[in-house]
C-alpha positions in Angstrom: 14.0 -94.5 -206.3 16.8 -92.0 -206.3 17.4 -90.2 -209.6 20.6 -90.7 -211.5 22.4 -88.2 -213.6 24.3 -88.5 -216.9 26.9 -85.6 -217.1 27.7 -84.8 -220.7 30.9 -82.8 -221.4 31.3 -81.5 -225.0 34.7 -80.6 -226.4 36.2 -79.3 -229.6 39.9 -79.1 -229.0 41.2 -77.3 -225.8 42.3 -80.6 -224.2 43.7 -78.6 -221.2 40.3 -77.2 -220.3 38.6 -80.6 -220.8 41.2 -82.3 -218.6 40.6 -79.8 -215.8 36.8 -80.2 -216.1 36.8 -84.0 -216.0 39.3 -84.1 -213.1 37.1 -81.7 -211.1 34.0 -83.8 -211.8 35.8 -87.0 -210.8 36.8 -85.2 -207.5 33.4 -83.9 -206.6 30.7 -86.0 -208.2 29.3 -89.3 -206.8 30.6 -92.2 -208.9 27.1 -93.6 -209.4 26.5 -90.8 -211.9 27.5 -91.4 -215.5 30.2 -89.3 -217.1 30.3 -88.9 -220.9 32.9 -87.0 -222.9 31.8 -86.1 -226.4 34.6 -85.2 -228.8 33.2 -83.0 -231.6 35.8 -84.2 -234.1 38.7 -82.3 -232.6 41.7 -81.5 -234.7 44.1 -81.5 -231.8 45.6 -84.9 -231.1 45.7 -84.2 -227.4 41.9 -83.7 -227.4 41.2 -86.9 -229.3 43.4 -88.9 -226.9 41.8 -87.8 -223.7 39.7 -90.9 -223.5 42.8 -92.9 -222.7 43.5 -90.6 -219.7 40.0 -91.2 -218.3 39.2 -94.8 -219.1 36.2 -94.8 -216.8 34.5 -92.0 -218.7 32.5 -93.0 -221.7 33.8 -91.5 -224.9 31.6 -90.5 -227.8 33.7 -89.6 -230.9 31.7 -87.7 -233.5 32.6 -88.2 -237.2 32.3 -84.5 -237.8 31.9 -81.2 -235.9 28.2 -80.8 -236.0 28.1 -78.0 -233.4 26.8 -77.8 -229.9 23.4 -79.2 -230.6 24.4 -82.3 -232.6 27.3 -83.0 -230.3 25.3 -82.9 -227.1 22.4 -84.9 -228.7 25.0 -87.6 -229.5 26.0 -87.7 -225.9 22.4 -87.8 -224.8 21.8 -90.8 -227.0 24.4 -92.8 -224.9 23.1 -91.5 -221.5 21.4 -93.8 -219.0 20.5 -91.2 -216.3 17.1 -89.8 -215.4 18.6 -86.3 -215.7 21.0 -85.1 -218.3 23.5 -82.4 -217.2 25.2 -80.7 -220.1 28.5 -78.9 -219.3 30.9 -76.9 -221.4 34.4 -78.1 -221.2 35.5 -74.7 -219.8 33.7 -75.3 -216.5 35.2 -76.3 -213.2 33.3 -78.1 -210.4 34.5 -77.3 -206.8 31.7 -79.1 -204.8 28.9 -81.5 -205.5 26.6 -79.7 -207.8 24.5 -82.7 -208.9 22.8 -83.3 -205.5 21.2 -79.8 -205.3 20.2 -79.9 -208.9 18.4 -83.3 -208.4 16.9 -82.0 -205.2 15.3 -79.1 -207.1 13.8 -81.5 -209.6 12.3 -83.5 -206.7 10.9 -80.3 -205.0 9.5 -78.8 -208.1 7.6 -81.5 -210.1 7.0 -79.2 -213.1 10.7 -78.3 -213.4 12.1 -79.8 -216.6 15.3 -77.7 -216.7 17.4 -76.5 -213.8 20.6 -74.3 -214.1 23.2 -73.9 -211.5 24.9 -70.6 -210.4 27.9 -69.8 -212.5 31.0 -67.9 -211.3 33.8 -66.3 -213.3 37.3 -67.5 -213.0 37.9 -65.0 -210.2 34.9 -66.2 -208.2 32.7 -63.2 -209.2 29.0 -63.7 -210.2 28.3 -64.5 -213.8 24.8 -63.9 -215.3 23.5 -67.2 -216.6 19.7 -67.1 -216.5 16.9 -64.6 -217.1 14.0 -63.8 -219.5 13.9 -65.2 -223.0 15.1 -62.8 -225.7 13.0 -60.3 -227.5 14.3 -57.3 -229.5 13.8 -54.9 -226.6 14.9 -57.4 -224.0 18.2 -58.1 -225.7 19.1 -54.4 -225.7 18.5 -54.3 -221.9 20.3 -57.6 -221.2 23.4 -56.6 -223.2 23.6 -53.3 -221.3 23.4 -55.2 -218.0 25.9 -57.8 -219.1 28.3 -55.1 -220.3 28.0 -53.3 -217.0 28.7 -56.5 -215.0 31.6 -57.6 -217.3 33.0 -54.1 -217.2 33.4 -54.3 -213.4 30.4 -52.2 -212.4 30.1 -53.4 -208.8 26.7 -51.8 -208.2 25.1 -53.5 -211.3 26.7 -56.9 -210.3 25.5 -56.6 -206.7 21.9 -55.7 -207.8 21.7 -58.6 -210.3 23.3 -61.1 -208.0 20.8 -60.1 -205.3 18.0 -61.1 -207.6 19.5 -64.6 -208.1 20.4 -65.2 -204.4 17.6 -67.8 -204.0 16.1 -70.5 -206.2 13.6 -69.0 -208.6 11.6 -69.8 -211.8 13.2 -68.2 -214.8 12.7 -68.3 -218.6 16.1 -69.6 -219.7 19.4 -70.9 -218.3 22.7 -71.1 -220.2 23.6 -74.2 -222.0 27.1 -74.0 -220.5 25.6 -75.8 -217.5 22.1 -77.1 -218.0 20.3 -80.0 -216.4 17.2 -81.4 -218.0 14.8 -84.2 -217.3 15.6 -87.0 -219.7 12.0 -87.8 -220.5 11.2 -84.2 -221.4 14.4 -83.8 -223.4 13.5 -86.9 -225.5 9.9 -85.9 -225.9 11.0 -82.5 -227.4 13.6 -84.1 -229.7 16.6 -82.7 -227.8 18.5 -79.7 -228.9 17.5 -78.3 -232.3 20.3 -79.3 -234.7 19.6 -76.3 -236.9 21.4 -74.2 -234.2 25.2 -74.9 -234.7 26.0 -72.9 -231.6 24.3 -70.1 -229.5 20.6 -69.8 -228.8 20.0 -73.6 -228.8 19.7 -73.3 -225.0 17.1 -70.6 -225.2 15.3 -72.5 -227.9 15.1 -75.6 -225.7 14.0 -73.5 -222.7 11.3 -71.9 -224.8 10.0 -75.2 -226.0 10.0 -76.7 -222.5 7.9 -73.7 -221.3 5.5 -74.1 -224.3 5.1 -77.7 -223.3 3.8 -76.6 -219.9 7.0 -77.2 -217.8 9.2 -74.8 -215.8 12.8 -73.7 -216.0 14.6 -73.0 -212.7 17.7 -71.4 -211.4 19.3 -73.1 -208.4 22.1 -71.2 -206.7 22.8 -74.0 -204.2 24.6 -75.7 -207.1 27.5 -73.7 -208.4 30.6 -74.0 -210.6 33.1 -71.8 -212.4 32.7 -71.0 -216.0 36.0 -69.8 -217.6 34.1 -68.5 -220.7 35.3 -68.5 -224.2 37.6 -71.4 -224.1 35.7 -73.2 -226.9 35.2 -70.1 -229.1 36.7 -69.7 -232.5 37.1 -67.0 -235.2 33.7 -67.9 -236.7 31.9 -67.1 -233.5 30.4 -63.7 -234.5 28.9 -65.0 -237.7 27.5 -68.2 -236.1 26.0 -66.1 -233.3 24.1 -63.9 -235.8 22.9 -66.8 -237.8 21.5 -68.5 -234.6 20.0 -65.2 -233.4 18.0 -64.9 -236.7 17.0 -68.5 -236.5 15.7 -68.1 -232.9 13.7 -65.0 -233.8 12.1 -66.8 -236.8 11.0 -69.7 -234.5 9.9 -67.8 -231.4 9.4 -64.0 -232.1 6.6 -62.1 -234.0 7.2 -60.8 -237.5 7.7 -57.3 -236.3 10.6 -58.2 -234.1 12.0 -60.4 -236.9 11.9 -57.3 -239.2 13.5 -55.1 -236.6 16.4 -57.5 -236.0 16.9 -57.9 -239.7 17.0 -54.2 -240.3 19.4 -53.7 -237.4 21.8 -56.4 -238.7 21.7 -55.2 -242.3 22.5 -51.6 -241.2 25.6 -52.9 -239.4 26.5 -55.3 -242.2 26.0 -58.2 -239.9 23.1 -60.0 -241.5 24.1 -63.7 -242.0 24.8 -64.6 -245.6 23.0 -68.0 -245.3 19.8 -66.3 -244.2 20.2 -63.6 -246.9 20.4 -66.3 -249.6 17.4 -68.1 -248.2 15.4 -64.8 -248.1 16.3 -64.1 -251.7 15.3 -67.5 -252.9 12.0 -67.4 -251.0 11.0 -64.1 -252.7 11.8 -65.1 -256.2 
């Protein structure tokens, strides 16, 4: 029997981006696949009213903004598909990306997560997959990302060449992540302790620990406009999630190195500092 897909779009405000995303999905995705819009308790009236503009799309209205993980888990609870495709609301679909994603699941029985190729607004390559974070790996990855985002054509060409064909990877971005429903449910979905950032890497790490694979599929592609859902608290939330990820998945030495690095820069998250203090009393 052919697989079905539930596409879950999460929004917090930015109705203009969400409207473009939903319209692009309606134009390029087979109607047999379920579309779910999760409103993460938006404060903008235009965002809260989008459901009336797309009456055929199932709306999940959250009572509070619980972040990326809780919002997407709420959408998954209403999903009926064999595969869940989580999309940021700042993504644009320009061709059918569901079919090649489902095909990758069919061709790779151990694949539990598949990520499509992401493009920037100008059509250039956007890095969206790779190896799971470690203290040393993050330094390298940030240097590579800075070179690509800074317009270094040689760096972009070399990295893009490495992702020209489908390949097994360690993580794919949560901005566009397809996962087998049965595996997602078995693992308890996204970890709600991650408000935003690193929840995708955490899920990929747990999928791999359970004996499944994560794949990158360039035959499926879409544009990711980047940052449309960001807010002024982003830097603090990022560091809190980074520390949380290291505590769950990295050895104590790396946890200590990250903590020392963040404290030197005055970036160690206050909530973790308070927990550390309480733990050592």
